[in-house]
C-alpha positions in Angstrom: -1.0 -20.1 15.3 2.3 -21.3 15.2 4.8 -18.5 14.9 5.9 -18.4 11.2 8.5 -15.5 11.7 11.9 -15.3 10.9 12.8 -13.4 13.9 12.7 -15.1 17.5 13.5 -14.5 20.6 16.9 -15.4 21.7 17.7 -18.3 23.8 20.3 -16.7 26.4 18.9 -13.1 26.4 20.3 -10.7 28.9 18.8 -7.3 28.8 21.9 -5.8 31.0 24.5 -7.3 28.4 22.7 -5.8 25.6 22.0 -2.3 26.9 26.1 -2.5 27.5 26.9 -3.4 23.9 24.3 -0.9 22.0 25.9 1.9 24.6 29.6 0.9 23.7 28.4 1.0 20.1 27.0 4.6 20.5 29.7 5.9 22.5 32.4 7.9 21.6 33.3 9.2 18.1 31.6 7.3 15.5 28.6 4.5 16.1 29.0 0.7 15.1 26.0 -0.1 13.2 26.7 -3.7 12.3 26.4 -4.2 16.3 23.9 -2.3 16.8 21.5 -3.8 13.8 22.8 -7.9 14.6 21.9 -7.1 18.2 18.4 -5.9 17.4 17.4 -7.9 14.8 17.9 -11.0 16.9 16.0 -10.2 19.8 12.0 -10.5 19.6 10.3 -7.3 19.9 9.4 -8.1 24.1 13.1 -8.6 24.2 13.7 -5.3 22.6 11.7 -3.8 25.5 13.3 -5.0 28.3 16.1 -3.9 26.5 15.1 -0.2 26.4 14.2 -0.2 29.9 17.3 -2.0 31.3 19.0 0.9 29.2 17.5 3.8 30.9 17.7 2.3 34.1 21.5 2.0 33.5 22.3 4.8 31.8 19.6 7.1 32.4 19.6 7.8 29.0 16.1 6.9 26.6 17.7 3.9 24.2 15.0 5.2 21.0 16.3 9.0 21.8 20.2 8.0 21.6 19.4 5.6 18.4 18.0 8.4 16.7 21.0 10.7 17.6 23.2 8.5 15.6 21.0 6.7 13.0 19.6 8.5 10.2 17.3 8.4 7.4 16.3 4.9 6.5 18.2 3.1 8.9 16.9 4.6 10.8 13.1 4.6 10.4 13.7 0.7 10.6 15.7 0.5 13.4 12.7 2.7 15.1 10.2 0.5 14.1 11.6 -2.7 15.4 12.2 -0.7 18.6 8.2 -0.1 18.8 6.0 -2.7 20.2 3.7 -4.2 17.6 0.4 -2.2 18.7 1.8 0.5 19.0 3.6 0.4 15.8 0.3 0.0 14.1 -1.1 2.9 15.8 1.2 5.3 15.0 0.8 4.0 11.3 -2.7 4.7 10.8 -2.0 8.2 12.9 0.4 9.2 10.9 -1.7 8.4 7.6 -4.5 9.9 8.6 -3.0 12.9 10.2 -0.5 13.8 7.5 -0.6 16.1 4.8 -3.4 14.3 2.5 -4.4 10.6 3.8 -2.1 7.6 3.0 -4.6 5.3 1.7 -2.3 2.6 1.3 -1.4 2.5 5.2 -5.5 2.3 5.8 -5.8 -0.2 3.6 -3.1 -2.8 4.2 -3.1 -2.9 7.9 -7.1 -2.9 8.5 -7.5 -5.4 5.6 -5.0 -7.6 6.8 -5.1 -8.0 10.9 -7.5 -10.2 12.6 -10.9 -9.0 14.4 -9.0 -9.1 18.0 -6.2 -6.9 16.8 -8.2 -4.1 15.0 -10.4 -4.1 18.8 -7.1 -3.4 20.2 -5.7 -0.6 17.8 -9.2 0.9 18.3 -8.6 0.7 22.2 -5.0 1.7 22.1 -5.3 4.7 19.5 -8.2 6.1 22.2 -6.0 5.5 24.7 -3.1 7.4 23.0 -4.2 10.4 21.0 -7.9 10.9 22.6 -9.3 10.2 19.6 -11.6 7.8 18.2 -10.3 6.3 15.2 -13.6 5.5 13.2 -14.0 9.2 13.6 -10.8 10.5 12.5 -10.9 8.1 10.0 -14.4 9.5 8.5 -13.0 12.8 8.7 -10.8 12.0 6.4 -12.2 9.5 3.8 -15.5 9.3 1.9 -18.0 7.2 -0.2 -18.2 3.2 -0.1 -14.2 3.2 0.7 -15.7 4.8 3.9 -17.5 2.8 4.8 -16.3 -0.2 4.0 -13.0 0.8 6.4 -15.9 1.2 9.3 -16.9 -2.1 8.6 -13.9 -3.4 8.9 -13.1 -0.9 12.2 -16.5 -3.0 13.5 -14.4 -6.2 13.9 -17.3 -7.9 14.0 -16.9 -10.6 11.0 -19.0 -13.7 11.3 -17.2 -16.5 12.5 -16.3 -19.9 10.5 -18.5 -20.9 7.7 -22.1 -20.7 7.1 -22.3 -23.5 4.4 -26.0 -22.3 3.7 -25.5 -18.9 2.7 -22.2 -20.3 0.5 -24.0 -20.2 -2.4 -26.5 -17.1 -1.7 -23.7 -15.1 -1.3 -22.0 -16.0 -4.9 -25.1 -14.9 -6.5 -25.3 -11.7 -4.7 -22.5 -10.5 -5.3 -22.7 -11.6 -9.3 -26.0 -9.8 -9.1 -24.6 -7.0 -7.9 -21.5 -6.5 -10.6 -21.7 -8.6 -13.6 -25.4 -9.2 -14.1 -25.8 -5.5 -13.4 -25.9 -2.3 -15.4 -23.5 -0.4 -13.5 -22.3 -1.9 -9.7 -24.0 -2.2 -6.2 -21.2 -1.3 -4.0 -23.0 -1.5 -1.4 -23.7 -4.9 -1.4 -20.2 -6.2 -2.1 -18.7 -4.1 1.0 -21.3 -5.7 3.3 -20.6 -8.9 2.2 -16.7 -9.0 1.8 -16.2 -6.5 4.8 -18.4 -9.3 7.3 -17.8 -12.7 6.2 -15.1 -14.9 7.7 -12.2 -15.5 5.3 -13.1 -19.1 5.2 -16.3 -18.3 3.9 -15.0 -16.3 1.5 -12.7 -18.7 0.0 -16.0 -20.8 -0.4 -17.7 -18.1 -1.9 -15.2 -16.9 -4.7 -14.9 -20.8 -5.7 -18.7 -20.7 -6.0 -18.3 -17.3 -7.6 -15.8 -18.2 -10.4 -18.5 -21.3 -11.3 -20.8 -19.0 -11.6 -19.7 -16.2 -13.3 -16.1 -17.7 -15.0 -14.4 -14.8 -13.4 -12.3 -14.4 -10.6 -13.3 -12.2 -7.7 -10.5 -10.1 -8.1 -10.7 -9.6 -11.8 -14.5 -8.4 -11.4 -13.7 -5.5 -8.6 -11.0 -4.6 -11.1 -14.0 -4.3 -14.1 -16.0 -2.9 -11.9 -14.8 -0.6 -9.0 -11.8 2.0 -9.4 -9.9 4.3 -6.7 -9.1 3.7 -3.4 -12.5 1.4 -2.7 -11.0 -0.9 -5.6 -7.5 -1.0 -3.9 -9.4 -2.3 -0.3 -11.8 -4.4 -2.1 -8.7 -6.1 -3.6 -6.9 -6.2 -0.5 -9.8 -8.1 1.4 -10.1 -10.6 -1.0 -6.3 -11.1 -1.4 -6.2 -11.4 2.4 -8.9 -13.9 2.3 -7.4 -15.8 0.2 -4.2 -15.6 1.7 -2.3 -12.9 4.1 1.1 -14.0 3.2 0.3 -14.0 -0.6 -1.1 -10.6 0.1 1.8 -9.2 2.0 4.3 -10.9 -0.9 2.8 -8.9 -3.6 2.7 -5.7 -1.1 6.5 -6.3 -1.0 7.2 -7.0 -4.5 5.1 -3.8 -5.9 7.1 -1.9 -3.4 10.3 -2.6 -5.0 9.4 -3.6 -8.9 10.4 -0.5 -11.1 12.0 2.6 -10.4 12.4 3.8 -6.9 11.5 1.8 -3.9 8.3 2.6 -1.6 10.5 2.4 1.7 8.0 2.8 3.9 6.0 0.2 3.1 9.1 -2.4 2.6 10.1 -1.1 6.0 6.5 -1.4 7.3 5.7 -4.7 6.1 9.2 -6.1 7.0 9.1 -5.8 10.6 4.9 -5.7 11.1 5.6 -9.3 9.4 8.9 -10.4 11.1 7.6 -12.4 14.0 4.4 -13.4 12.3 4.7 -15.3 8.9 7.5 -13.9 7.3 8.8 -17.6 6.1 5.4 -18.2 4.5 5.6 -14.7 2.9 9.1 -15.5 1.7 7.7 -19.2 0.1 4.8 -16.9 -1.4 6.9 -14.5 -2.7 9.2 -17.4 -4.5 5.9 -19.0 -6.0 4.5 -15.7 -7.2 7.7 -14.1 -8.5 10.7 -14.9 -10.8 13.1 -14.3 -7.5 13.2 -14.7 -3.9 12.3 -11.8 -1.6 16.1 -12.0 -0.7 17.3 -11.3 -3.8 14.6 -8.7 -4.4 15.9 -6.4 -1.4 19.3 -7.1 -1.9 19.1 -5.6 -5.7 17.2 -2.5 -4.4 18.5 -1.3 -1.2 21.7 -0.6 0.4 24.2 0.0 3.3 23.2 -0.6 6.5 19.2 -0.4 5.8 20.2 -3.0 2.9 22.1 -5.7 6.0 19.1 -5.1 8.1 16.8 -5.7 6.3 18.3 -8.8 5.1 18.9 -10.1 8.5 15.0 -9.7 9.0 13.9 -11.5 5.9 16.5 -14.8 7.1 17.1 -16.6 4.2 17.5 -17.1 0.4 15.0 -18.7 -1.4 16.7 -19.1 -4.5 
């Protein structure tokens, strides 16, 4: 897949020179936050890992520890996220979502519905390696009902490949019978089908479903389900249609209204910065009456805002 990210590797990269700049930015009285954020956003994650190991070689100190002691608040959270390898970032996000006080279902929904099957398999393996725990068991211990079952299906990372043309029509009919046509909803049918088909296949099923029922799949889910299961089914459907559009909407609602969901804002901006941020920006502009850049600008402040705007990369006004 072509890199549709806004953050790219630096062409004339020199890990030692970068480590020196960061060391100088944190030495003595006061911290040069601008130097830190401008340098780190202009490097790819792989390059940041090289800077981190070079920093330790040169100064005998851990770069992340130094950054944490010099920075604070949301800006620190953002910078530490940028310094974390993408797989490790997903793994720690899931761990914190499960092991924190109460379960942060939003994180489980976002990561497990939007990552590819290969990424989910890697997450499961890395989770076991890091914590010596089984991600599926941990999630099952913390969730229940059809919400839990659909998460388990997604964790199997075993979706059918490509489009099964002979099943498109029958899949749409099965969903119609399980939802709109039935008194009460057969949730099991929804989770089995939506959790196991490829995105390309589901897009055709949704079109067929619309012809059959007169409803978009999302409308049916909103009417027929509720709570965490509804959130997860909607995320699966939206990601099947377009992952960048799903994230554009996620970012919009993280900032809309009173207060900002900074954890979501940071997680999405960082995890998509080298993947599809350009497409997310395009979808954001198409779906909402403003650009992602202008919404971040109006909703955040200080060094935190500067860094987020650099990750965003440009204004699609």
